[in-house]
N, C-alpha and C positions, 0 to 999 in steps of 0.2 A: 625467465620463461616457466613455465606451467609446472615441470617436473610431472606432467603428465606425458607419456610417449602420442606422437602422432598416430588419430587412427585407436586411440583406446579408449575417449568418450563414447559413451552411446547415443550419441547424437548428431547431428549435425546442424548446423545455423546457416536458415535458408533466407534470401531477402524476399522482402513482400511484393517490390516491385520486378524485380529483371530476374529472380529465380536463381541468381549467383549463390553457390551453397561453399561454405567455410566450415574447416576444422576450426573449432572454437577453444581458445587460449585463456579463457577463464574472465577476460576484460573488453571482448570485442563488442562495439554497440553499433556502430555504422555500416553500411554496403561500402565499400571501394569504389564504386561502378559510378559514374555520372548520372544521375536522374534526379525525379522527383523524391522529396523526403518519406522514406519508407522504412516502418518497421524491420528489424531481422526477428525471425520466428523461429521455432526450434522442430525438427523432426524427430521421433525416436525409433530406437529398433523396434519397439514394440506398441502395441496401444489396448486399448482397453484398463480396465481398474486391475492394478498388481494385488495379487491374492499370495498371502502369507502371514506369518505370527506376529510381525514387526506391528509395534502399535506407534500412535503419534503420527508426525506429519510427513517423517521419511518413511513410513509405510509405502508412501507413493516416488519413492526414490527412482523406479524406473522410470517415470515420468516428469523427472526434475533434471534442470540441467547442471547435475552436480559431480564432482569428483571424490568428495570427501561427504558423510553425514555426522551428526551429533549426534549423541546420547541424550535422552530423555527431554525431547524437544517435542510440546503436546501439539496438537492440531486443533480442528474447529471441531466442535459437537453440533450433530447434527438430530435435530429431532421434531416430531408432530407436534406443533400449537395448538391445540384443537379449541382451548378457553380463550386464546387470542386470537384465533380465527372467528369465533362466536361473535366477538363483540364487531371484529371487523364486518361479520357479515360473508366469510368465506370457509368453504367445507372440507379445503385440502391446503391448509395453510402449514408449511414447514418451516423452520430455522434454523440458521445454523448460526451458532453462538460463537463468538470469538470472546474471550475474554476470560475472568475468573469468575468462576462460580463450582465451587466444590463438591456440591452435592449433586452437579451435573457433569462431572468428571471433567472441568475445564479448567486447564490452570496454563492459558498463555501468560508468560509471565510479566509484560508489559501492558496486558489487558484489551491489545486491539490486533486487527488480521496483521499488521504491522510486522507482525513477530513473524508469519511465514514469510514474509519476502526476505526479512532481513537474514534468516538462517538461510534460506535456498541461495543469495548473494555470495554470503561468504563462504559456502561451501561448493561454489562455481570457481570460486578463486582461484588463480596462481599460487605455487609456493612461493614465499617471501613477496607478495603485494605490495602496490604501492600503496602510500594513504587514500584513501576513499575519500573524495570529499561528498557531501550529502545534506543539500538544505532540508528542510522539515518545520512545518506549522507545529510540531511536537511529538507528533505520536509516532513517525518513522524514527525521529532521533533518539526516542526513548527507545524502540526497538533496536536500532544498533547500536548504541551506547551499551544494552545490557549483553545482545551477542556477542558485539566485539571484545565488552570485555571479559567475558567467561572464556571465551578461545583467543584471546590477544591477537586481535588484528586493528591494526591504527587507521583511525578514521578522525577524519576533522568534522565537525556537524554544525551546521549554521543555521541561527534558529533566531525567530524575532523573542523578546522577554517574556511575552506570556507563555511561550513554550516551555519556560521552567515550571509551570505548575504539574506538568506531567511527568516530569523528570525526576523522580524518587525509585528508590532501588532497592534491593536486599541487601546491596552491601555498595563500600567505595567504586566509582570506576577504575579501570585500568589508566597508568598512565600514557598511555598510548590513543585513547580515546579522548580527544581535545574537542571541549566547546566554545562555539564564536557565538556571544549575545549579543543581539545588536538591540541597544536600548532604545527608549524614546517612541517613534512613531512607525517605525521598519514594522513591512509585514513580512507574510510569508512568501509573496513573490519577492520584496526585495532580497531576503535568504537566497532566495535562486538567483538573484544577478550577481550576487558577492560571489555565490559558490561557480559560476562560470568562468569567474577569473582567477578564484582559489585554485581552480581543477588545473590551472595553466603553469603554477610553480614546480621547481623543479621536484621529482619526487610523489608527486598528487598525481590523481586518476580522477576524473567524475566518475561519481557510481551510475550516471545515467537515468535515473529515474526509469519511466516509461520505458525507455527505449532499453532497459537492461531486462534479458530474456529470464534473468535470475527472477526479477521482482515479480513480471507477470505471470511466468509458470508458480512459481511459488503462493501468489496469491491465488492462483486457479486451483490451489489444493481445496478450496471452498466446495468446488463444481464434482471433484472427483468424490471428497467425501459423502455429500449431498445424492448423488448417483449409487453409492455404494449403500448408503442408507436407506434411501425410498425404492432401489432397484431399475431406476430408470432417470433420465432425465428430466426435470421441472419444465412446466409449459412455461414459466416466465420467471424470470429472474429479478428480483429487486434490491437494487445496491444504492446508498448516498456515495457521491463520488465528489472529486476535486479537478483531478486530473484522468478518472474514468479508467486507470491503471487496472484496478481490481476488476470491473467488470469486462473489461479486455481480455484479462488472463482467465475469467470465467467463460468465456464464449471461445477463448481457443483450447479451453479445456475439453468443453463440448463437443470441440470439432473431433479431438481425438477419441473420444468416448462413444460419439453416437452409432447406433445401428443402422444399417441401409434403409434410407426410405424414414429415418426417425428426421422429427424435426428439431432444430437447433430451438434452445429457450429463447424467449423474446425476453430483450433486455429492457428492463425499465431502469434508467439511472435518474438520480434524484439528487436536487441542488438546492440550497439555503438562500431564498429571496432575500436580501435586495441583490447580492450579489452572484448571479448564476451565470458564467460565462457558456457552460455548454447549453444551457437552456436557450440563450440567446440566440449561438451561433445555427444550433439545430433549426433554430425556428426563423431563421433570418430574420430577427427583429431588431438588430444592431448590437451593439457592444456595450457591456456591462461597466456601469462607471466604475472606473477606478478608486475614485473620494468614497465609495459603499463599501469597500473592502474589509474595514472594521467593524461594519455592522453586524454581519450574520453570528448566530451564535454557535455554529459549528467552523471556528474557524481551522478546522483542518480540509476545508473544502474549498478554501479560497485560492485557488489555480489561476492566476491570472493566464497562463499559459498553457491550455491543456493540448494535446494531441490531438484536435480535432480532423485537421485535413490530411494529417499523415496518412501515407496508405498503410492498412492495417489497421488505422485509429478507430477514434471514436465513430466519426461520421460511416467509416465502411462496416464496424460492428454492428451500428443502430441499422444500417440499412438491410444489411445481409440478416439479421435475426428478426426485423419488422418490428424493431424497439422503438422506444419513444424516451425522451429527457423531459421530468417533469419536476415542478419546485413546489418550496411551502415555506410558510415564513416561521419566524422565530416562536410566536406564541403556538402555531399547531405543533412543533417539534418540542416545546416542552410537555405539552399535554399529552404528546404519545409517549413521551420520556416517563410521565408519572402514572401513563397507563400501563406500560409495560412492567413498571415496580410494582404494578397494584396486582397485575394477572400473574405475572410469574415470578415475583418474588425477588427480582435483582435488578438493579440501577442500569440503566445502559449511558454509552456516551452520546452527547449532543449529534455525530452524524448519522449515527443508528435513529435516533429521533425524529431525524429528518425524514431518512427513507421511511418508517413505519408511518410518518404521519401521510406522505405524500401516496403511500401503498392505500391508508384508509379512505383518504381522498378519492382514488381512482377506484376502489371496489362500490363507494359510495355513487359515484357518477356512470357506474355500469363499462368502464373502462378494463377493468379485472372483473371476468366472472364470476358468480357466487362458486360453480362447480371447478375452476381452474385449480391446477396443481401449482405452487407459489411456491417458491424459495425467498424468503426474506434473509438478505445477509446483515445479521446484526452485527457490524464491526468492531466494536469494540464495547464492554462493558463489566461491569462488576469492579470499577476501581474504588468505587467508596468501602465497598465488599472488603477490598482485600487490604486498604489502609487498618480498618479496622482489625483483621486479621493477623497483620504483619506489621513488624518494626522496620519502617523504610526511611534511607538514607538520601538527602535530598542533592541532588548533584551539583559538584562548585565548578563552576567554567572556566575555562582556560584563559578567556580574554573576554570582557565586557568591552563595548564600543560604544558611544554614545551615537545615534545614527543622524548624521548631518545631512540628510536629505535625498533623493534618489539620483539627482544629478552626481554629487561627489561620493555619495555613499560607496557604492561598490569598490570603487579605486584606493579608497583611504582605509576601506577595512581591506584589502589584500594588501597593500602596504606595511599598516600596522602586523598583520598575519605573518609575512614576509620575513620584517624585521624582528618579530619574536622568534618565530623560528630557527634563525638563523642564530640569534644570541643563544639559544637552546640547543645548538648543534655544537656550539663552543666549547659551551660549558660539558658536554658529553664528551666531546672530542679531549677534553683539558683533564678529564675525572679517569678518563683510562690512560 
């Protein structure tokens, strides 16, 4: 149980399909009624941007599904980007920077906006929570690993081997934070398949990904921060997406903020060709070939199972906002990364490069007007700068598994994790 008395949370959880309302226990992911797949969403006791002296992401705690907050958690930094806008042919470009950039007061600990979702999910949890099982291409795992280490929350992170490159921290991880690395040809999608089985182990629970209201509302603080900085909602919101969770969260946050008659921001979701499942689904052009999953520069965007047709998911928010899905290739993303560093003076992640490249093309083609108020979500940046400024410790995997292939892999991984967990429990019990 959560340790939170019924009715004391400042929000209710509502099914997007049937409207059933729930009191949250900190772990709820799905509606119990039988109907189409549908997201749960939050309804808060208040709306509008919270006003107070608190800084950082928990300044927005009244619009976050949390029962506890954590000190010194920074939020996004939103600022006008006139010089970059001029290079793109845009007069009213704003950038939400999520990463490490000390001169701009940006201090997200693992350099991406995944820190925002990690702390919100942890703040939503019940007391004495189960072990959260979280698959990741790298950024999400890093965010949860460090947040869970700081606040001693048990979690099991499943990642393909290339993800370890992004898992370097100011100190060692807590023993309760266990990283399972899939060696060989395993992909992010394979990590998701493994996590589905691992979440069924005793004492474990799926974190839920896009189904978790904590993730979406945490990422939605980008929109809350932007509306506060700009003084209104943007006309267009641009973000690179894998699952689309961050863009959905921005859309839901905009709903809570908009004044009567104000239009919702148009969502432009950006993907990295040649593997762009949401682009293919939105344009009804077929299915993105799985054998191209290794090719995108932005590996964090390679989610083969995005929530496209779920009620309240990608298709619904694109339709409601009048949005679109764009795609760009690796060369354009690399050029955009170089442009941002040249103009702004800080490195950005490949996913952010994809978003900037797609926005540049949309501006050139007239899909985005010159006078449009645009918010570009730079979902990660400053990793190279952080590595120069701070001494970082590489994460030590708890278990490395040679990937046997997609058919046998998830079951083999689940068996190895169960076996090792049982051994660990036996040793712990003996030590008592």
